[in-house]
KELUM-529611 format. One line per 2 residues: number of its first residue (from 1); their letters; for each residue x, y, z of C-alpha. Coordinates in steps of 0.1 Angstrom, whole numbers, plus 5000, padded with zeros to 4 digits. Layout:
<sites>
NUM) A) X Y Z | ...
</sites>
This chain:
<sites>
1) XX) 2043 3825 8804 | 2023 3857 8798
3) XX) 1992 3842 8815 | 2012 3832 8846
5) XX) 2029 3866 8846 | 1994 3883 8845
7) XX) 1982 3861 8874 | 2013 3869 8894
9) XX) 2009 3906 8887 | 1972 3906 8895
11) XX) 1978 3890 8929 | 2005 3916 8937
13) XX) 1982 3944 8927 | 1958 3931 8953
15) XX) 1986 3930 8978 | 1996 3966 8967
17) XX) 1960 3978 8975 | 1961 3961 9008
19) XX) 1995 3976 9017 | 1980 4010 9011
21) XX) 1961 4004 9044 | 1994 3996 9062
23) XX) 2018 4021 9048 | 1994 4050 9042
25) XX) 1962 4048 9062 | 1976 4033 9094
27) XX) 2008 4054 9094 | 1988 4086 9089
29) XX) 1963 4076 9116 | 1990 4068 9142
31) XX) 2008 4100 9136 | 1976 4119 9141
33) XX) 1966 4099 9172 | 2000 4097 9189
35) XX) 2020 4127 9178 | 2055 4129 9164
37) XX) 2075 4118 9195 | 2054 4087 9203
39) XX) 2053 4076 9166 | 2091 4082 9164
41) XX) 2097 4057 9192 | 2073 4032 9176
43) XX) 2090 4035 9142 | 2124 4031 9158
45) XX) 2115 3999 9178 | 2096 3985 9148
47) XX) 2127 3990 9126 | 2150 3975 9152
49) XX) 2127 3944 9156 | 2127 3940 9118
51) XX) 2165 3938 9119 | 2162 3904 9136
53) XX) 2150 3889 9103 | 2185 3895 9089
55) XX) 2195 3863 9106 | 2173 3843 9082
57) XX) 2204 3844 9059 | 2185 3843 9027
59) XX) 2174 3807 9033 | 2139 3816 9020
61) XX) 2151 3822 8984 | 2173 3790 8983
63) XX) 2145 3771 8999 | 2119 3782 8973
65) XX) 2144 3775 8945 | 2151 3739 8957
67) XX) 2114 3731 8963 | 2105 3744 8928
69) XX) 2133 3723 8912 | 2123 3691 8930
71) XX) 2086 3697 8920 | 2096 3704 8884
73) XX) 2115 3672 8882 | 2087 3652 8897
75) XX) 2110 3640 8926 | 2085 3637 8954
77) XX) 2110 3622 8979 | 2134 3651 8974
79) XX) 2105 3676 8977 | 2093 3661 9010
81) XX) 2129 3660 9023 | 2134 3697 9013
83) XX) 2102 3707 9031 | 2113 3689 9063
85) XX) 2149 3704 9063 | 2135 3739 9057
87) XX) 2111 3736 9086 | 2139 3724 9109
89) XX) 2160 3754 9099 | 2132 3778 9107
91) XX) 2125 3761 9141 | 2162 3764 9150
93) XX) 2163 3800 9138 | 2132 3809 9159
95) XX) 2148 3794 9190 | 2181 3812 9184
97) XX) 2165 3846 9178 | 2143 3842 9208
99) XX) 2174 3838 9229 | 2190 3868 9213
101) XX) 2159 3888 9220 | 2158 3878 9257
103) XX) 2194 3887 9261 | 2187 3922 9247
105) XX) 2157 3927 9269 | 2174 3917 9301
107) XX) 2209 3929 9293 | 2201 3964 9279
109) XX) 2181 3994 9287 | 2160 3995 9255
111) XX) 2150 4032 9259 | 2186 4043 9263
113) XX) 2200 4020 9236 | 2178 4035 9209
115) XX) 2176 4070 9225 | 2138 4070 9225
117) XX) 2121 4104 9227 | 2096 4098 9255
119) XX) 2111 4101 9290 | 2084 4078 9305
121) XX) 2092 4048 9283 | 2086 4021 9310
123) XX) 2070 3998 9284 | 2099 4001 9259
125) XX) 2113 3967 9267 | 2079 3948 9267
127) XX) 2070 3966 9235 | 2103 3957 9218
129) XX) 2099 3921 9230 | 2064 3917 9214
131) XX) 2075 3933 9181 | 2106 3911 9181
133) XX) 2086 3879 9186 | 2062 3890 9159
135) XX) 2091 3896 9135 | 2105 3861 9143
137) XX) 2072 3845 9136 | 2068 3864 9103
139) XX) 2102 3852 9091 | 2092 3816 9095
141) XX) 2059 3821 9078 | 2077 3837 9048
143) XX) 2096 3805 9044 | 2064 3784 9047
145) XX) 2049 3805 9018 | 2075 3791 8994
147) XX) 2054 3760 8992 | 2029 3779 8971
149) XX) 2056 3791 8947 | 2069 3755 8943
151) XX) 2034 3743 8935 | 2031 3768 8907
153) XX) 2007 3790 8927 | 2029 3819 8935
155) XX) 1999 3842 8932 | 1979 3822 8958
157) XX) 2007 3827 8983 | 2006 3864 8977
159) XX) 1968 3865 8981 | 1968 3845 9013
161) XX) 1995 3867 9028 | 1975 3898 9016
163) XX) 1944 3886 9033 | 1963 3881 9066
165) XX) 1978 3915 9062 | 1944 3931 9055
167) XX) 1928 3915 9086 | 1958 3926 9107
169) XX) 1956 3962 9094 | 1918 3962 9101
171) XX) 1925 3952 9137 | 1953 3978 9140
173) XX) 1932 4006 9126 | 1903 3997 9149
175) XX) 1927 3997 9179 | 1942 4030 9169
177) XX) 1907 4046 9165 | 1899 4032 9200
179) XX) 1928 4052 9214 | 1951 4023 9221
181) XX) 1988 4028 9230 | 2018 4013 9212
183) XX) 2020 3983 9235 | 1984 3972 9229
185) XX) 1989 3977 9192 | 2019 3954 9194
187) XX) 1996 3928 9211 | 1973 3931 9180
189) XX) 2002 3925 9157 | 2014 3895 9177
191) XX) 1979 3879 9179 | 1973 3884 9142
193) XX) 2006 3868 9132 | 2000 3838 9155
195) XX) 1964 3831 9148 | 1959 3844 9113
197) XX) 1994 3840 9100 | 2006 3806 9111
199) XX) 1971 3792 9118 | 1955 3805 9086
201) XX) 1984 3797 9062 | 1992 3764 9078
203) XX) 1956 3752 9075 | 1954 3763 9039
205) XX) 1986 3745 9029 | 1976 3712 9047
207) XX) 1941 3713 9030 | 1952 3723 8995
209) XX) 1983 3701 8994 | 1976 3670 9015
211) XX) 2007 3652 9002 | 2029 3679 9018
213) XX) 2038 3669 9054 | 2048 3699 9076
215) XX) 2072 3679 9097 | 2108 3691 9104
217) XX) 2136 3668 9094 | 2171 3668 9109
219) XX) 2195 3675 9079 | 2224 3652 9072
221) XX) 2260 3665 9069 | 2260 3662 9032
223) XX) 2228 3683 9030 | 2243 3709 9053
225) XX) 2273 3711 9031 | 2252 3713 8999
227) XX) 2229 3740 9013 | 2258 3759 9029
229) XX) 2278 3763 8996 | 2254 3791 8984
231) XX) 2239 3801 9017 | 2264 3830 9022
233) XX) 2254 3846 8989 | 2217 3843 8995
235) XX) 2222 3856 9030 | 2235 3888 9016
237) XX) 2207 3890 8990 | 2180 3885 9016
239) XX) 2195 3902 9047 | 2211 3933 9033
241) XX) 2178 3948 9018 | 2162 3943 9053
243) XX) 2192 3961 9068 | 2189 3988 9042
245) XX) 2152 3993 9050 | 2154 3992 9087
247) XX) 2188 4005 9098 | 2184 4042 9087
249) XX) 2156 4048 9112 | 2177 4033 9140
251) XX) 2208 4053 9130 | 2188 4085 9128
253) XX) 2173 4079 9163 | 2207 4070 9178
255) XX) 2221 4103 9163 | 2195 4121 9184
257) XX) 2176 4132 9153 | 2144 4115 9164
259) XX) 2110 4131 9169 | 2097 4153 9141
261) XX) 2128 4149 9119 | 2127 4111 9120
263) XX) 2090 4111 9113 | 2095 4134 9084
265) XX) 2121 4111 9070 | 2100 4079 9076
267) XX) 2069 4095 9061 | 2086 4106 9029
269) XX) 2106 4073 9025 | 2074 4054 9030
271) XX) 2057 4075 9003 | 2086 4069 8978
273) XX) 2088 4032 8985 | 2050 4028 8982
275) XX) 2051 4046 8949 | 2079 4023 8935
277) XX) 2060 3992 8946 | 2040 3991 8913
279) XX) 2072 3988 8892 | 2086 3962 8917
281) XX) 2054 3941 8915 | 2055 3942 8877
283) XX) 2092 3932 8877 | 2086 3903 8901
285) XX) 2056 3890 8881 | 2076 3890 8849
287) XX) 2110 3879 8862 | 2095 3848 8879
289) XX) 2088 3836 8844 | 2119 3851 8827
291) XX) 2141 3832 8851 | 2134 3799 8834
293) XX) 2147 3811 8800 | 2185 3809 8808
295) XX) 2180 3772 8817 | 2163 3768 8783
297) XX) 2191 3787 8765 | 2165 3811 8751
299) XX) 2189 3841 8751 | 2172 3863 8726
301) XX) 2138 3859 8743 | 2154 3868 8777
303) XX) 2171 3899 8762 | 2138 3911 8748
305) XX) 2120 3905 8781 | 2146 3924 8801
307) XX) 2145 3953 8776 | 2107 3956 8777
309) XX) 2107 3954 8815 | 2135 3979 8820
311) XX) 2117 4004 8797 | 2084 4000 8815
313) XX) 2102 4004 8848 | 2119 4036 8836
315) XX) 2086 4050 8825 | 2069 4042 8858
317) XX) 2098 4057 8878 | 2096 4089 8857
319) XX) 2059 4092 8864 | 2065 4085 8901
321) XX) 2092 4113 8903 | 2069 4138 8886
323) XX) 2039 4129 8908 | 2059 4131 8941
325) XX) 2074 4165 8932 | 2040 4179 8922
327) XX) 2018 4164 8948 | 2040 4149 8975
329) XX) 2039 4178 9000 | 2001 4182 8997
331) XX) 1996 4145 9001 | 2018 4144 9032
333) XX) 1998 4173 9047 | 1964 4156 9041
335) XX) 1978 4122 9050 | 1993 4130 9084
337) XX) 1975 4162 9093 | 2010 4178 9098
339) XX) 2021 4197 9067 | 2054 4207 9083
341) XX) 2065 4170 9079 | 2068 4176 9042
343) XX) 2103 4185 9029 | 2111 4188 8992
345) XX) 2149 4184 8997 | 2144 4151 9015
347) XX) 2119 4140 8989 | 2141 4149 8960
349) XX) 2171 4131 8975 | 2151 4099 8980
351) XX) 2137 4100 8945 | 2171 4104 8927
353) XX) 2183 4068 8933 | 2150 4054 8921
355) XX) 2155 4071 8887 | 2192 4060 8886
357) XX) 2184 4023 8892 | 2154 4020 8869
359) XX) 2172 4001 8842 | 2191 3978 8866
361) XX) 2161 3968 8887 | 2151 3938 8866
363) XX) 2187 3925 8868 | 2186 3922 8906
365) XX) 2155 3900 8905 | 2169 3880 8876
367) XX) 2200 3873 8897 | 2179 3859 8925
369) XX) 2154 3838 8906 | 2177 3825 8878
371) XX) 2203 3811 8902 | 2231 3836 8896
373) XX) 2231 3857 8928 | 2267 3866 8931
375) XX) 2267 3899 8912 | 2236 3911 8931
377) XX) 2251 3901 8964 | 2283 3920 8957
379) XX) 2263 3951 8947 | 2243 3949 8979
381) XX) 2275 3947 8999 | 2288 3979 8981
383) XX) 2254 3996 8987 | 2256 3989 9025
385) XX) 2293 3995 9027 | 2289 4029 9011
387) XX) 2254 4039 9022 | 2254 4031 9060
389) XX) 2286 4051 9068 | 2274 4079 9044
391) XX) 2241 4080 9062 | 2258 4082 9096
393) XX) 2283 4108 9085 | 2257 4128 9066
395) XX) 2234 4128 9096 | 2262 4140 9119
397) XX) 2272 4168 9096 | 2240 4179 9078
399) XX) 2211 4165 9099 | 2182 4146 9084
401) XX) 2189 4158 9048 | 2225 4146 9051
403) XX) 2213 4112 9063 | 2189 4109 9034
405) XX) 2217 4119 9010 | 2239 4091 9024
407) XX) 2212 4066 9016 | 2209 4079 8980
409) XX) 2247 4077 8975 | 2248 4041 8986
411) XX) 2219 4030 8965 | 2232 4048 8934
413) XX) 2267 4033 8937 | 2256 3998 8946
415) XX) 2226 3992 8924 | 2231 4019 8897
417) XX) 2268 4012 8889 | 2281 3980 8905
419) XX) 2251 3957 8898 | 2249 3963 8861
421) XX) 2287 3960 8857 | 2286 3925 8874
423) XX) 2252 3911 8864 | 2245 3922 8829
425) XX) 2274 3901 8815 | 2260 3870 8834
427) XX) 2229 3871 8812 | 2246 3885 8781
429) XX) 2226 3918 8783 | 2242 3948 8765
431) XX) 2235 3973 8793 | 2249 4007 8783
433) XX) 2225 4013 8754 | 2197 4000 8775
435) XX) 2205 4024 8803 | 2207 4054 8780
437) XX) 2173 4045 8765 | 2158 4041 8800
439) XX) 2172 4075 8811 | 2156 4091 8780
441) XX) 2123 4074 8788 | 2124 4085 8825
443) XX) 2133 4120 8814 | 2104 4122 8789
445) XX) 2078 4108 8811 | 2090 4128 8841
447) XX) 2090 4161 8822 | 2056 4154 8807
449) XX) 2042 4144 8842 | 2057 4175 8858
451) XX) 2044 4198 8831 | 2009 4184 8832
453) XX) 2009 4184 8870 | 2019 4220 8871
455) XX) 1992 4230 8846 | 1965 4210 8864
457) XX) 1973 4224 8898 | 1973 4260 8884
459) XX) 1940 4254 8865 | 1921 4237 8893
461) XX) 1936 4258 8921 | 1941 4247 8958
463) XX) 1916 4231 8980 | 1906 4203 9004
465) XX) 1914 4166 9005 | 1887 4159 8980
467) XX) 1902 4185 8956 | 1936 4168 8960
469) XX) 1920 4134 8951 | 1904 4149 8920
471) XX) 1936 4166 8909 | 1956 4134 8913
473) XX) 1930 4114 8894 | 1930 4138 8865
475) XX) 1968 4139 8865 | 1970 4100 8867
477) XX) 1951 4098 8834 | 1968 4127 8815
479) XX) 2002 4130 8831 | 2009 4093 8839
481) XX) 1987 4068 8821 | 1990 4084 8787
483) XX) 2028 4084 8785 | 2030 4049 8801
485) XX) 2007 4036 8774 | 2029 4050 8747
487) XX) 2059 4032 8763 | 2043 3998 8760
489) XX) 2054 3974 8732 | 2032 3978 8701
491) XX) 2017 3942 8705 | 2006 3950 8741
493) XX) 1991 3983 8731 | 1972 3966 8703
495) XX) 1958 3940 8728 | 1947 3968 8752
497) XX) 1930 3987 8724 | 1913 3956 8711
499) XX) 1901 3948 8747 | 1889 3984 8751
501) XX) 1869 3983 8718 | 1852 3951 8730
503) XX) 1838 3969 8760 | 1828 4001 8742
</sites>
């Protein structure tokens, strides 16, 4: 299990490095090239197009689970049938979403609907159309990638998707440097998803797994009933996080808080989410393997795995909080070329729920991959039910900081309180002591990171982008890596030390 977890994590680290180009390099470049108002409109339409993928209804998770089960049992007929039914679902979904998209384009004034900032937004409808089609295609390809997981090569699927993303980002960066407008950039996204995404992944699957026939099959009534019994739960698990990620930007724009305020929010939320990706990747890599233990009745091993993962996640989030507080505003200034986009109040509000949900994060993934999704689904419903109205009301009353606070409240209530209350018992995890230990770990690592960051900044002084890179590198070793190493289990620390001695 450890070897597969390491392979899964390594592939996701590669994906993490690639996503740096998308979330950091490209975003900063577009803000510099287009300015706040144009990028605000782009971010709004991109978020709105992403909301179309909510209609996927969580089929991807259930699809992957059923494929993996059929493969594990050696039932090739059931596997082939599952592949065909899944492809039929995605074809039907694509056709339905295309009709919805056309109805929006011809029935609404897109610029007025989303209260875009530019008065000359004549290309708003075509731009939204292209982004919408790209989103629909990406949803289908995410389902196709479940074949890798079922074949025991989850890491390969991640690497293939990362390669496609890297090439797409390269084309987008080149287009941005050439001075392209948002519409032409959307054309690049669409072309990359069509040629590289579907063409590249489809070719790789057919060559690597010749026994897998990518041919849609019309499901029977019994199959529809069987799949439908749990589809509603998986729909919540898959769709609500997408809604949570994309809806706030649309809400903020509709509240007429677009422009610089929206860009400030998007930039700082991107920075926080990018920072928490490392702990997310670690959790996915390990939980994919831990999810098999409940079926083997290995309860003690499962409890140990969740304990170790929660502690590491708490340490990582503590280091993330310290790093963002110490260096976040400087990073945003260098990254976007607009220091005024930095806001410590917004940054602090977005960091708080990350710390509050550190211990419960492994439980959410375990619910998905171990076939017990109901607790997580209810927690997400609470998160959306509390967070979306709170974001709207907070934005109305207190502006952009109020909107960010509404998000934080929703995430804290849903994932920090409701999720552990419902999910911990399903896996016989004693949560309260674990949460207290994780809070202590986050506090220790956070205080250490903040103190070392403050000392390093005051010793090395202020300076250029190169200075900032050096300062963050020094802090990463002293303020983050050292306490994280101390939080590792003794056996893993011993293996790391032994490996280091071999290379010294």
